[in-house]
N, C-alpha and C positions, 0 to 999 in steps of 0.2 A: 785171326784174332788171337788164337792160342799162342802162335809164334810171337806175336807182339808182346803179350804178357810175359812170356819167357824172356824176351829181350829186355824188357823193363826191369824184371827181377835181377837179371844178370848185371845190368848196369848199376843197379843199387848195390849189389855185392861188390862191384869194383870200388865203390866208395870206401870200403875198408882200407884200401891202399892209401887213401887220402885222409885218414882219420885225424891226423895232426892239424888239418886245416879247420878254420872256424866255420861252423855251419850257421847259416843265417836265413831269415825269412826273406822272400822276394814276392812282391805282388805286381800284377800287370793289368792294365786296362787297354784293350785293343779294339780298334775300329777298322772295318775292312769292307771291301767291295769285290765281288767275284763275277766274272763274265762267264755265262753258261756255255758249256761245251758238250759235245756228244749228241746222241739222239734225243735226249730229254734235257738239253742244256737249259738251265734256269739261272738268271742273274740273281745275285744274293747280296744284301746289305746286312752287315753284322756288327754287333757290339758284344764283347766278351770280357769277363773278369776272370783272372787266373791267380791263384794263391798257391805258394809252394815253398820249397826249401832249396837254397843254393848250397849244395853239399861241399863244393870246392870251386875253385875258379873255372873248372871245366864242365861241371854237370849241375843241372837243375831238374827237379821233378815236382809236379804239382797237379792240382785239380782245377777244372774250370767249369763255368756255367755262362751261358750267353743267350742272346736273342738274335735270331736270323729272320730276315724278311725276304721271301722269294717272290719274284715276279717274272711273268712271261706272257706276252701278248694280251695284256689287260687283266689276266688272272693273277691272283696273289695268294700266298700262304705264309704262315709264321711257324717257327720251330724254336724249341728250347733244347739246346744241346748240353749234355752233362758228360764230361770227358776227363781223361788223364792226359797229362802232357809231360814229355821228356825233351830236354834240350842239351845238346853238347856244344860247348863253346871253344873257339880257337882264337886266343888273343893275337891281334896283328900289330897293335900299338898300345900305348898307355890308355888311350881313349876309345879304341875301336876293337870290337870282337865280332868275328863271323860265327854263325851258329847254324846247326841243323835241328829241326824240331819235328816231333811227331805227336799228333793228337789222336786218341782212340777213345771211343765211347758210345754213348746212347743218345738218341735223338727222338724227340716227340714233335710230330708235325700236326699242325691244326689247319685244315683246309676244307672248305665247303661244309661246315658244321660237323666234320668228322675228324677223329683223332687217329693218327697212324704212328706206330712205333718203328724204330729203325736203328741203324748204327751209322757211325761216321768214322772216317779215317782221313787225316789231313797231314801229309808230309810237306815240309816247307824248308826253305833256306832263307837266311837273312843276315842282317848286320845290326849290332847294338852299338850305339854311340853314347858314351858316358857323359853325363852332365855333372852337376856337383853332388858330392856325397854318394849315396847309393842310387841316386836317380839316373835314369837313362832313357833313351829313345830307341825303339825297335822299328825296323822296317823289314818286312818279309814277303816272299812270294811263295804261294802254296797251291796245291792241287787238292781241292775239296771233293771227297767222295761221300755221298749220303745215299743210303739205300733204305727204303721203307717197305712195310709189309704188303702194300698194294703192288709191289714190284718195280716201282719207279726208282731209277738210279739217277739222282741229280748230281751232276759233276760241274765244277767251275774252277777256273784259274783265277786265283784271288791275290790281291795286294792288301796287306795289313800294316797299319801304323799303330804303335803302342807306346804307352808311357809306363816305365818301370819304376817302382818305388820300394 
């Protein structure tokens, strides 16, 4: 976690080199589904909202909040993730950009009338397809890692589709 924070700070400092670029707000609404993997693999349905700043054509940083619904063999639980997100973009055409993304943050799980705290780390790769104006469509594939105080490490391979505004 400490290394991740250092990386995010370093990336923000790189922004100084792009100071002449216009800084703008970027918001996202993402819907996703993850297939559980590992010993305690749990399927996950998620809806997240992300707000942040596009510092230059190549870098975005923001904060997100969401709702995750986990299910496995008839059991279910819900979680509220709060996280920071950083994305690096690589334009490949006028309307398409590839990106790498990293979410790191805190997770609150509600299961069986009990609350558990934990952390989340989600590396992902994807593509952004520009629509009109600042609007775009994101599609990404990520590996969700959620660890909670009771020791459960819930991992899933997920697909997200998002609307950027």
